[in-house]
Steps between C-alpha positions, in 0.01 A plus 500: 500500500417797716294290720802265556701797604230616731482166661879485546487837656234405747221719370154432649247320303288561306738658254387793286281402201649715233854487367548868571385465864719182547796707362433782738472269802817329399683831474361615830635171673845579352514856634669431831710194383832436340441231232663363199247389250618240241293471198633210278425452133264796448324493171453870461506840672117482575556186705761675714357851548225406764783323712726800514499649856467878567724464798856626461613236749417224266690371192374284202705262304329383178623229255359479141603345187390816326605862569236680701583840354192667618567471876609855596807530710618141456839387405518246227813286524525221261627175656589190324440158656782340685653185350405179658835465697465854639137436582590186704775690676266776615220258590765299701582822704137524596418115536826392626781330308418142643197460288480190274560500130129512440517871573719557204277289273190676602658834456615416155165378401340835624765700313441301181127542518548870558719526189263289287200718618691817407574357162138408430398859552713626203630851528264605774775538768701807429359847436132387500 
């Protein structure tokens, strides 16, 4: 993942070999920038930590099905999924209201899969 970020930030190749050196290069590239880093569906804090910038001009938004309690200084709001009708309304704001009915069907299928996936993990979600 670090190499993808280095590439997106225009880091010269070859990228550093070790994960620690790559993380240092990543943080250096962010020093003079204002960046919002979005890390979606993080599995645990260890996956997130190397991607946290040292620069105060950057912000990070992390989503996870579990609580990442060991991330120091992080706020941990619990958000529930939007119901399908509200999801369609929000997506309509972004995509434009004139989209065909296929958008609604596709969004509902994604929502349903997400709910089924969460159910198959048992009680993993909250507090773990």
